[in-house]
C-alpha positions as CSV (number, residue, x, y, z in Angstrom):
1,X,2.0,-16.1,-8.4
2,X,4.3,-13.8,-10.1
3,X,2.7,-10.9,-10.3
4,X,3.3,-10.4,-14.2
5,X,1.3,-14.0,-14.4
6,X,-1.4,-13.0,-12.0
7,X,-1.8,-10.2,-14.5
8,X,-1.7,-11.9,-17.5
9,X,-4.7,-14.2,-16.2
10,X,-6.2,-11.4,-15.1
11,X,-6.4,-9.7,-18.3
12,X,-6.8,-12.6,-20.7
13,X,-9.0,-15.1,-19.3
14,X,-10.9,-12.8,-16.6
15,X,-11.9,-10.5,-19.5
16,X,-14.1,-13.3,-21.3
17,X,-15.1,-14.9,-18.0
18,X,-16.8,-11.7,-17.1
19,X,-18.6,-11.2,-20.7
20,X,-19.7,-14.8,-20.0
21,X,-21.1,-14.0,-16.9
22,X,-22.5,-10.7,-18.3
23,X,-24.6,-12.8,-20.7
24,X,-26.0,-15.2,-17.9
25,X,-26.7,-11.8,-15.5
26,X,-28.3,-10.4,-18.4
27,X,-30.7,-13.5,-19.3
28,X,-31.4,-14.1,-15.3
29,X,-32.5,-10.6,-13.6
30,X,-34.0,-11.2,-10.7
31,X,-35.5,-8.8,-8.1
32,X,-33.8,-7.0,-5.7
33,X,-33.6,-8.2,-1.6
34,X,-35.3,-6.2,-0.1
35,X,-32.5,-3.6,2.0
36,X,-31.2,-3.0,4.2
37,X,-28.8,-6.1,3.1
38,X,-28.6,-8.8,6.2
39,X,-25.3,-10.7,4.6
40,X,-22.5,-8.6,3.6
41,X,-19.3,-9.9,2.1
42,X,-16.4,-7.4,1.6
43,X,-13.2,-8.2,-1.4
44,X,-10.8,-7.1,-0.8
45,X,-7.6,-9.1,-2.3
46,X,-4.9,-6.4,-3.0
47,X,-1.6,-5.4,-0.2
48,X,-1.9,-5.8,3.3
49,X,-1.8,-1.9,3.9
50,X,-5.2,-1.4,1.8
51,X,-6.6,-3.5,5.3
52,X,-5.4,-0.1,7.7
53,X,-7.2,2.1,5.0
54,X,-10.3,-0.1,4.7
55,X,-10.6,0.1,8.2
56,X,-13.3,3.6,8.4
57,X,-15.6,1.0,5.9
58,X,-15.5,-1.5,8.3
59,X,-16.8,1.2,10.6
60,X,-19.2,2.6,8.3
61,X,-21.2,-1.1,8.4
62,X,-21.4,-1.4,11.6
63,X,-22.6,1.9,12.1
64,X,-25.0,1.5,8.8
65,X,-26.3,-2.1,9.2
66,X,-25.8,-3.0,13.2
67,X,-28.1,-5.9,12.3
68,X,-25.6,-7.0,8.8
69,X,-23.2,-10.3,9.4
70,X,-20.5,-8.9,7.7
71,X,-17.6,-11.4,5.8
72,X,-14.6,-10.9,4.1
73,X,-12.6,-12.6,1.5
74,X,-8.5,-12.0,1.4
75,X,-5.2,-13.6,0.6
76,X,-4.3,-15.6,3.3
77,X,-0.7,-14.4,3.5
78,X,-3.1,-11.0,4.7
79,X,-5.1,-13.1,7.2
80,X,-3.0,-12.2,10.0
81,X,-3.6,-8.6,9.9
82,X,-7.2,-8.9,9.3
83,X,-7.1,-10.5,12.8
84,X,-5.3,-7.4,14.7
85,X,-8.1,-5.2,13.1
86,X,-11.0,-7.2,15.1
87,X,-13.2,-5.8,12.4
88,X,-14.8,-8.9,11.9
89,X,-15.6,-12.7,13.7
90,X,-12.4,-14.9,12.3
91,X,-15.2,-17.3,11.5
92,X,-16.6,-14.8,9.2
93,X,-12.9,-14.8,7.5
94,X,-12.5,-16.7,3.4
95,X,-8.7,-16.7,2.2
96,X,-7.4,-17.4,-0.7
97,X,-3.4,-19.4,-1.5
98,X,-2.1,-17.0,-4.7
99,X,1.5,-18.8,-4.0
100,X,0.4,-21.1,-7.7
101,X,-2.2,-21.6,-10.0
102,X,-3.0,-24.9,-8.3
103,X,-3.5,-23.5,-5.0
104,X,-6.0,-20.4,-6.0
105,X,-7.8,-23.2,-8.1
106,X,-8.6,-25.2,-6.0
107,X,-9.1,-22.7,-2.7
108,X,-11.5,-21.0,-5.8
109,X,-14.2,-23.9,-5.4
110,X,-13.9,-23.9,-1.5
111,X,-14.4,-20.4,-1.5
112,X,-17.2,-19.9,-4.0
113,X,-19.1,-23.3,-2.3
114,X,-18.3,-21.1,1.3
115,X,-20.0,-17.8,-0.4
116,X,-23.3,-20.1,-1.7
117,X,-23.6,-21.5,1.5
118,X,-24.0,-18.1,3.2
119,X,-26.5,-17.3,1.6
120,X,-25.0,-13.5,1.4
121,X,-26.9,-11.2,0.0
122,X,-24.9,-8.1,-0.8
123,X,-21.0,-7.7,-1.5
124,X,-18.1,-5.0,-1.8
125,X,-16.4,-5.5,-4.2
126,X,-12.7,-3.1,-3.0
127,X,-10.3,-3.6,-6.0
128,X,-9.4,-1.8,-8.4
129,X,-10.8,-3.1,-12.0
130,X,-9.0,-7.0,-11.5
131,X,-11.1,-8.8,-12.9
132,X,-10.4,-11.7,-10.4
133,X,-12.3,-10.2,-7.6
134,X,-16.0,-9.2,-9.5
135,X,-15.7,-13.0,-10.3
136,X,-15.9,-14.0,-7.0
137,X,-18.4,-11.1,-6.7
138,X,-21.1,-13.3,-9.3
139,X,-20.6,-16.1,-7.7
140,X,-21.2,-14.9,-3.9
141,X,-24.4,-15.2,-5.5
142,X,-25.4,-11.8,-3.7
143,X,-27.5,-9.8,-5.8
144,X,-26.4,-6.6,-4.6
145,X,-23.1,-6.1,-6.0
146,X,-21.3,-2.8,-5.3
147,X,-17.6,-2.2,-7.2
148,X,-16.1,0.3,-9.2
149,X,-16.7,0.8,-12.4
150,X,-14.8,2.5,-15.5
151,X,-17.7,3.6,-17.2
152,X,-16.4,4.6,-20.6
153,X,-12.8,3.9,-19.6
154,X,-11.1,1.4,-22.6
155,X,-9.2,-1.8,-21.2
156,X,-10.6,-1.9,-17.9
157,X,-13.8,-4.3,-19.1
158,X,-14.7,-6.5,-16.2
159,X,-18.2,-7.0,-17.1
160,X,-22.1,-5.4,-16.6
161,X,-22.8,-7.6,-13.7
162,X,-22.0,-5.1,-10.7
163,X,-25.6,-3.7,-10.0
164,X,-24.4,-0.5,-7.8
165,X,-21.5,0.7,-10.0
166,X,-19.5,3.6,-8.4
167,X,-16.9,5.2,-10.7
168,X,-13.5,5.2,-9.0
169,X,-12.2,8.5,-8.7
170,X,-8.7,9.3,-8.8
171,X,-9.2,12.9,-7.1
172,X,-10.3,11.3,-3.4
173,X,-8.7,9.0,-1.1
174,X,-9.5,5.3,-1.5
175,X,-10.6,5.6,2.1
176,X,-13.8,8.1,0.8
177,X,-13.4,5.4,-2.0
178,X,-14.0,3.0,0.0
179,X,-16.9,4.2,2.1
180,X,-18.8,4.7,-1.2
181,X,-19.0,1.4,-2.0
182,X,-21.4,1.4,1.2
183,X,-23.3,4.2,0.5
184,X,-23.8,2.5,-3.0
185,X,-25.5,-0.2,-1.4
186,X,-28.5,1.1,-0.6
187,X,-28.0,4.0,-3.6
188,X,-30.6,4.1,-6.5
189,X,-28.7,6.8,-8.3
190,X,-26.6,7.2,-11.6
191,X,-23.6,7.9,-10.4
192,X,-24.4,5.9,-6.9
193,X,-23.7,7.6,-3.6
194,X,-23.7,11.2,-4.6
195,X,-22.7,12.5,-1.3
196,X,-20.6,14.7,0.7
197,X,-17.7,13.8,1.7
198,X,-16.2,16.4,4.2
199,X,-17.7,15.2,7.2
200,X,-15.4,11.5,6.6
201,X,-14.0,10.7,9.3
202,X,-10.7,8.9,8.3
203,X,-8.3,7.8,10.8
204,X,-6.6,4.6,11.9
205,X,-7.6,1.5,14.4
206,X,-5.0,1.8,17.7
207,X,-3.1,-1.0,18.1
208,X,-2.8,-1.6,21.7
209,X,-1.0,-4.4,22.9
210,X,-0.6,-5.5,26.6
211,X,2.9,-3.9,28.4
212,X,4.0,-7.4,29.1
213,X,3.9,-8.3,25.3
214,X,6.2,-5.0,24.4
215,X,8.4,-5.4,27.6
216,X,8.8,-8.7,25.8
217,X,9.9,-7.7,22.6
218,X,12.3,-5.0,23.8
219,X,14.0,-8.0,26.3
220,X,14.3,-10.0,23.0
221,X,15.7,-7.2,20.8
222,X,18.4,-6.0,23.6
223,X,19.3,-9.6,24.3
224,X,20.2,-10.2,20.7
225,X,21.6,-6.5,20.1
226,X,22.9,-5.3,23.2
227,X,23.6,-1.9,21.5
228,X,19.8,-0.8,21.4
229,X,20.2,-0.7,25.2
230,X,22.7,2.3,24.9
231,X,20.5,4.5,21.8
232,X,17.6,5.3,20.9
233,X,16.6,3.2,18.4
234,X,15.3,4.2,14.4
235,X,14.0,2.0,11.6
236,X,14.5,1.9,8.3
237,X,12.6,-0.2,5.7
238,X,14.8,-0.1,2.1
239,X,12.6,-2.6,0.7
240,X,10.4,-2.1,-2.2
241,X,8.4,-5.5,-1.5
242,X,6.3,-6.3,-4.9
243,X,6.9,-3.0,-6.6
244,X,10.6,-2.1,-6.0
245,X,9.9,1.2,-8.3
246,X,8.5,2.8,-5.6
247,X,11.7,2.2,-3.3
248,X,14.3,5.2,-2.3
249,X,17.5,4.9,-3.5
250,X,19.4,2.7,-1.4
251,X,22.6,5.1,-1.1
252,X,20.3,7.8,0.1
253,X,18.9,5.6,3.0
254,X,22.7,4.8,3.4
255,X,23.3,8.1,4.3
256,X,20.4,9.0,6.2
257,X,21.5,6.2,8.7
258,X,25.1,7.5,8.7
259,X,23.6,10.9,10.1
260,X,21.6,8.8,12.2
261,X,24.7,7.2,13.9
262,X,26.4,10.3,14.2
263,X,24.4,12.0,16.1
264,X,24.0,8.7,18.4
265,X,21.0,7.0,17.7
266,X,21.3,3.3,16.4
267,X,19.7,2.2,13.0
268,X,17.8,-1.1,12.5
269,X,17.0,-2.3,8.8
270,X,13.8,-3.7,8.6
271,X,12.3,-6.5,5.7
272,X,11.5,-9.2,4.8
273,X,14.2,-12.6,4.5
274,X,14.6,-11.4,0.8
275,X,15.7,-7.9,2.1
276,X,19.1,-9.0,3.8
277,X,21.0,-9.0,0.5
278,X,20.2,-4.9,0.8
279,X,21.1,-4.6,4.7
280,X,24.0,-6.9,4.5
281,X,25.5,-4.2,1.9
282,X,24.2,-1.4,3.8
283,X,25.6,-2.2,7.0
284,X,28.9,-3.0,5.3
285,X,28.8,0.3,3.7
286,X,28.0,2.3,7.1
287,X,30.4,0.0,9.6
288,X,28.9,0.2,12.7
289,X,28.1,-1.4,15.6
290,X,25.1,0.4,16.2
291,X,23.1,-0.2,12.5
292,X,21.6,-3.6,12.4
293,X,20.3,-6.0,10.6
294,X,16.4,-6.8,11.3
295,X,15.4,-8.0,8.3
296,X,13.2,-10.7,8.7
297,X,14.1,-10.7,12.1
298,X,10.0,-9.8,13.5
299,X,8.8,-13.2,12.9
300,X,4.4,-11.9,12.2
301,X,3.1,-8.5,11.7
302,X,2.2,-8.4,15.2
303,X,5.7,-8.1,16.4
304,X,6.5,-5.9,14.1
305,X,4.2,-3.5,15.3
306,X,5.7,-4.4,19.3
307,X,9.4,-3.1,17.7
308,X,7.0,0.3,16.8
309,X,6.4,0.7,20.1
310,X,10.2,0.6,21.1
311,X,11.5,2.6,18.5
312,X,11.3,6.5,18.5
313,X,11.3,7.0,14.1
314,X,10.5,4.9,11.0
315,X,11.7,5.7,7.7
316,X,10.1,3.8,4.8
317,X,9.1,3.3,1.5
318,X,5.0,3.4,0.5
319,X,3.7,0.2,1.6
320,X,2.6,-1.7,4.6
321,X,5.0,-1.0,6.7
322,X,4.3,3.0,6.6
323,X,0.3,2.0,7.2
324,X,1.1,-0.7,10.0
325,X,3.2,2.4,11.8
326,X,-0.4,4.4,11.9
327,X,-1.7,1.9,14.4
328,X,1.2,2.3,16.6
329,X,2.6,6.0,18.1
330,X,5.7,6.0,16.3
331,X,6.7,9.1,14.2
332,X,6.5,7.9,11.1
333,X,8.2,9.0,7.5
334,X,7.2,7.8,4.1
335,X,8.3,8.2,0.3
336,X,5.7,8.7,-2.2
337,X,6.0,8.6,-5.9
338,X,5.2,6.1,-8.4
339,X,1.9,6.9,-5.6
340,X,0.7,9.5,-4.0
341,X,-0.7,10.1,-0.8
342,X,-3.5,12.3,-2.1
343,X,-5.2,8.2,-2.8
344,X,-3.0,6.2,-0.4
345,X,-1.4,8.4,2.5
346,X,-1.2,7.1,5.9
347,X,-4.2,8.6,8.0
348,X,-1.6,8.8,11.2
349,X,-1.0,12.1,13.5
350,X,2.1,12.0,13.4
351,X,3.3,10.4,9.5
352,X,5.1,12.9,7.5
353,X,5.2,12.7,3.4
354,X,7.7,13.1,1.0
355,X,6.4,13.1,-2.5
356,X,8.0,14.8,-5.2
357,X,4.9,15.7,-8.1
358,X,7.1,14.8,-11.5
359,X,5.5,15.1,-14.8
360,X,4.8,11.1,-14.5
361,X,3.8,10.7,-11.2
362,X,2.0,9.0,-9.9
363,X,2.4,6.4,-12.4
364,X,1.0,3.0,-10.8
365,X,-2.7,3.6,-11.0
366,X,-5.8,1.7,-11.5
367,X,-6.0,2.4,-15.5
368,X,-2.9,0.5,-15.5
369,X,-3.2,-2.1,-13.0
370,X,-0.2,-0.9,-11.2
371,X,2.1,-2.0,-13.8
372,X,4.6,1.2,-14.1
373,X,6.0,2.3,-17.8
374,X,9.3,3.4,-15.6
375,X,12.7,2.4,-17.4
376,X,12.9,2.0,-13.4
377,X,15.0,5.4,-13.0
378,X,12.8,6.8,-10.8
379,X,13.3,10.1,-10.5
380,X,10.3,10.8,-8.6
381,X,12.1,8.7,-5.6
382,X,15.8,9.8,-6.3
383,X,15.4,13.8,-6.3
384,X,14.2,13.2,-2.8
385,X,17.6,14.5,-1.1
386,X,19.2,13.0,2.0
387,X,20.1,16.5,3.1
388,X,16.0,17.0,3.2
389,X,15.0,13.9,4.8
390,X,17.6,14.2,7.7
391,X,16.7,17.5,8.8
392,X,12.8,16.7,8.9
393,X,13.7,13.1,10.6
394,X,15.9,15.7,13.3
395,X,12.8,17.9,13.9
396,X,10.7,14.8,14.2
397,X,12.9,12.9,16.5
398,X,13.7,16.1,18.3
399,X,10.0,16.5,19.4
400,X,10.3,12.9,20.8
401,X,12.2,14.4,23.2
């Protein structure tokens, strides 16, 4: 389904369903399960990058509730990343297919029955005011439901059946807020989890493939693109994914690529198969045998991360690749503007963020369901000049030796 269609369904249909479920919950109050919870479900239906940022939360669950069984509900297209993170057994993963309304409806029925059979007694809803995730939280059958609460914010209604409400805090990194959702499971205060965040350990997991996997990826790359054996490889990701407003201008990427090529580096354009026309335009402009099209080249997230083990630098828009890179040794430059690194920044010590804090930035927030009011003239990114980025890129490349 298109993102716009999902938003309409969530806003219109979801609000009515949440209202009805709130009435049911009000008149069927039951005693709470004894703590600590024994079976915990995490609902995380957003982009793959959010799974990486949720890693500290999974570590906290393991440390705080070592006897509990943890399951995850996510979109089936994000399952590969969850398996790479290896935070829950494969048999504890529930998936939803959102390719069409029919697929989603069928999977909803299947997932609800699976949740009820599992005997879940606590659920953590990680979504920012999406009604669909709160609906799944209710139908999980869990008596303890931790999730973000709008409190008095208008326009974000999603019922009153989240009984461990956590106030969404736009001043704290999302990884810290996920940790608060864990804390809320055993909290009786309001707001829940009045805790210190100073000692939060925010880090990304380390992706450690076998040497033979990396060698095989490098051999394939050099076999297909022999120029990669002659120069060190820099990767760029100019695509915007589901949110094109997050993309640094393509002409800026071209200027960066030309500077890198002139300095003796090979440049690879990564992205999804649908980014191929953008990559073709960029290759035509730069007109160099050392610039290669890698859009659609990696057949999985795992292969992309193997590529990160070979390349010396990644320059990327805000999105999945920057978060995946945090799990590998590669140095990374990430552009922010419509969203802020204060909330969604990578935890990698090898990452550098470019962010222009305009009066309208960030414009993709939990309060507008990441639906930007921008007319497409994303000055927050356009004002990040190629010269500044080139200087930082060469500084980071010098550190690689």
